[in-house]
C-alpha positions as CSV (number, residue, x, y, z in Angstrom):
1,M,-3.9,41.7,7.7
2,D,-5.0,38.0,8.7
3,A,-8.3,38.4,10.6
4,A,-7.6,34.9,12.3
5,L,-4.4,35.3,12.9
6,R,-5.1,38.4,14.9
7,C,-7.5,36.9,16.6
8,A,-5.8,33.6,17.4
9,A,-3.3,36.0,18.9
10,V,-5.4,37.9,21.2
11,V,-6.7,34.9,22.4
12,A,-3.1,33.8,23.2
13,L,-2.3,37.2,24.7
14,G,-5.6,37.0,26.7
15,A,-4.8,33.6,28.5
16,L,-0.9,35.2,29.6
17,G,-2.6,38.0,30.5
18,R,-4.3,35.5,33.4
19,S,-1.2,34.2,34.4
20,Q,0.3,33.0,38.1
21,D,2.9,35.6,37.0
22,Y,3.3,39.2,37.0
23,R,5.8,39.1,34.6
24,D,3.7,37.2,32.3
25,R,0.5,39.3,32.7
26,A,3.1,42.4,32.2
27,A,4.0,41.4,29.1
28,A,0.8,40.4,27.8
29,G,-0.5,43.7,28.8
30,H,2.5,45.2,26.6
31,S,1.6,42.9,24.1
32,L,-1.9,43.0,23.6
33,A,-1.9,46.7,23.8
34,G,-1.2,46.5,19.4
35,F,-4.5,45.1,19.5
36,A,-6.6,47.8,20.9
37,E,-8.7,48.7,18.6
38,M,-9.8,44.9,18.1
39,P,-13.0,44.7,20.4
40,E,-11.4,40.9,21.7
41,A,-8.5,43.0,23.6
42,G,-11.2,45.2,24.9
43,G,-12.0,43.4,28.9
44,P,-8.4,41.5,29.2
45,L,-6.9,44.7,28.3
46,R,-9.0,47.0,31.1
47,E,-8.3,43.8,33.1
48,L,-4.5,44.3,33.3
49,V,-5.2,48.1,33.6
50,L,-6.8,47.5,37.2
51,D,-4.5,44.2,37.6
52,R,-5.4,43.2,41.2
53,G,-1.6,42.0,42.0
54,D,0.7,43.5,40.8
55,T,0.6,47.5,39.8
56,L,3.8,47.0,37.6
57,V,1.6,45.3,35.1
58,T,-1.3,48.6,35.6
59,R,2.0,51.1,34.6
60,R,3.0,48.6,31.8
61,T,-0.5,47.6,30.0
62,A,-1.8,51.4,30.3
63,E,2.4,52.6,28.8
64,A,1.9,50.3,26.2
65,L,-2.4,51.7,25.3
66,L,-1.1,55.5,25.9
67,R,1.6,54.7,23.6
68,R,-0.2,54.2,20.9
69,N,-2.1,57.3,21.7
70,D,-5.0,56.9,19.6
71,R,-8.7,56.9,20.3
72,A,-8.6,53.0,21.1
73,G,-5.7,52.8,23.7
74,L,-7.2,56.4,25.3
75,T,-11.0,54.9,25.9
76,I,-9.3,51.8,27.5
77,V,-6.5,53.5,29.4
78,A,-9.4,56.7,30.3
79,S,-12.4,53.7,31.3
80,A,-9.9,52.1,33.6
81,L,-9.3,55.0,35.5
82,A,-12.9,56.1,36.1
83,G,-13.0,52.7,38.3
84,A,-9.8,52.6,39.1
85,D,-8.7,52.9,42.8
86,A,-5.9,55.2,44.4
87,N,-3.2,52.8,44.0
88,H,-4.1,51.7,40.3
89,S,-4.9,55.6,39.0
90,D,-1.5,56.5,40.8
91,W,0.4,54.6,38.0
92,I,-2.1,55.3,35.9
93,H,-1.3,58.8,36.1
94,T,2.2,57.8,36.6
95,A,2.1,56.1,32.9
96,V,0.5,59.7,31.5
97,D,3.5,61.4,33.1
98,D,5.3,59.6,31.5
99,V,4.8,59.5,27.9
100,F,3.1,63.0,27.1
101,S,6.1,64.8,29.2
102,V,8.1,64.7,26.0
103,F,6.5,65.9,23.0
104,S,3.5,68.6,23.2
105,E,2.8,67.0,19.1
106,D,1.8,63.7,21.4
107,R,-0.1,65.0,24.5
108,D,-2.1,67.9,22.4
109,V,-3.3,65.3,20.0
110,A,-4.3,63.3,23.4
111,L,-5.7,66.0,24.9
112,R,-7.5,66.5,21.9
113,L,-8.7,62.6,21.8
114,C,-10.0,62.8,25.4
115,E,-12.1,66.8,24.7
116,E,-13.5,64.3,22.4
117,M,-14.1,62.2,24.3
118,S,-15.6,63.3,27.4
119,R,-18.7,63.3,25.7
120,D,-18.6,58.9,24.9
121,T,-21.8,58.2,25.1
122,D,-20.5,55.2,27.4
123,G,-20.6,57.1,31.0
124,R,-16.8,55.7,32.1
125,V,-15.0,56.4,29.2
126,A,-16.1,60.3,29.3
127,L,-15.8,60.3,33.1
128,G,-11.7,58.3,32.9
129,A,-11.0,60.6,29.1
130,R,-12.1,63.8,31.4
131,Q,-10.2,62.8,34.2
132,L,-6.9,62.0,31.7
133,H,-7.8,65.3,30.3
134,E,-7.3,66.7,33.4
135,A,-3.8,64.8,33.6
136,L,-2.8,66.2,30.0
137,A,-3.4,69.9,30.8
138,E,-1.1,69.8,33.9
139,I,1.5,68.1,31.8
140,D,4.9,70.9,30.6
141,P,6.6,68.9,27.2
142,V,10.2,69.7,27.0
143,L,10.1,69.6,23.6
144,R,7.3,71.7,21.5
145,P,8.0,72.4,17.4
146,A,10.4,75.0,16.4
């Protein structure tokens, strides 16, 4: 991996995430999720999950982060969820349902990660992880292993 190019991509996507156009911000959130493990991406991603201008940005960014199905993506969503208003919370939960209602294995991985994250030293992450865990526990996925 080329660390300098990855950093440049995060900077460029962060700038796109500050665009006046909601479509640019949604595209930035979707793309920036691929760099969620980088500390420089965390702040811009949390801002996009809680976008003040359009909930499409919230949904697209949250979905992309959740589809990673790893600690980096779930941590950012959990942190945002802990501070979300009712409207943003609804759209984050919609993204959770969309991502984890198909494969039980994916949902189960996310449940385990959220259980671990619920003991995080960052109170926002721990609170959001508990909220995510509750939402995930309510999902009955369509496909299960044979």
